[in-house]
C-alpha positions as CSV (number, residue, x, y, z in Angstrom):
1,X,-15.2,4.6,-12.1
2,X,-17.4,3.1,-14.8
3,X,-18.6,-0.4,-14.7
4,X,-16.0,-2.7,-16.3
5,X,-13.1,-0.2,-15.7
6,X,-10.2,-1.5,-13.6
7,X,-7.3,0.1,-11.7
8,X,-4.3,-2.0,-11.0
9,X,-1.0,-1.6,-9.3
10,X,2.3,-1.8,-11.2
11,X,2.6,-5.2,-12.9
12,X,6.3,-5.6,-12.2
13,X,5.7,-5.9,-8.4
14,X,4.9,-9.2,-6.8
15,X,2.5,-7.5,-4.4
16,X,-0.4,-5.4,-5.7
17,X,-4.0,-4.7,-6.1
18,X,-6.9,-4.4,-8.6
19,X,-9.9,-2.3,-8.1
20,X,-13.2,-2.4,-10.1
21,X,-16.6,-0.9,-9.4
22,X,-17.6,-4.2,-7.8
23,X,-14.6,-5.2,-5.7
24,X,-11.1,-4.6,-4.3
25,X,-8.6,-7.4,-4.6
26,X,-5.2,-7.6,-3.0
27,X,-2.6,-10.0,-4.2
28,X,0.9,-11.1,-3.1
29,X,2.9,-13.4,-5.4
30,X,0.4,-16.2,-6.4
31,X,-2.1,-15.6,-3.6
32,X,-5.0,-13.1,-3.5
33,X,-8.0,-12.0,-1.6
34,X,-11.1,-10.0,-2.3
35,X,-11.8,-7.5,0.5
36,X,-15.3,-6.9,1.9
37,X,-16.5,-3.3,2.3
38,X,-15.7,-3.1,6.0
39,X,-12.2,-4.3,5.3
40,X,-11.7,-1.7,2.6
41,X,-12.9,1.0,5.0
42,X,-10.4,-0.2,7.6
43,X,-7.5,-0.4,5.1
44,X,-8.4,3.1,3.9
45,X,-8.3,4.5,7.4
46,X,-4.9,2.8,8.1
47,X,-3.3,4.0,4.9
48,X,-4.6,7.5,5.5
49,X,-3.2,7.5,9.0
50,X,0.1,6.2,7.8
51,X,0.3,8.9,5.1
52,X,-0.5,11.6,7.6
53,X,2.2,10.4,10.0
54,X,4.7,9.9,7.2
55,X,4.6,12.9,4.8
56,X,6.7,12.8,1.7
57,X,10.2,14.1,2.2
58,X,9.9,14.1,5.9
59,X,13.2,14.7,7.7
60,X,12.3,11.9,10.1
61,X,11.9,9.4,7.3
62,X,15.2,10.4,5.7
63,X,17.1,10.1,9.0
64,X,15.7,6.6,9.5
65,X,16.7,5.6,6.0
66,X,20.3,6.9,6.6
67,X,20.5,5.0,9.9
68,X,19.4,1.8,8.2
69,X,22.3,2.1,5.6
70,X,25.0,2.6,8.2
71,X,26.7,-0.4,9.7
72,X,25.9,-1.1,13.3
73,X,28.5,-0.3,16.0
74,X,29.5,-3.1,18.2
């Protein structure tokens, strides 16, 4: 990433991020926070773990989504 370039999340979402060569900033609605390097490393590890445990098109994830849509039995 060159100095001055910026990556941002989708603008239509109320929660997102912006990344520059200098910092990483998370925002939710009208609030935001700039992360320090150690926080970025921790977030990266957590997201990597989540992606490893929840691969795309996982049958487990699809089953959980179907269960959420069905009405609860009483």
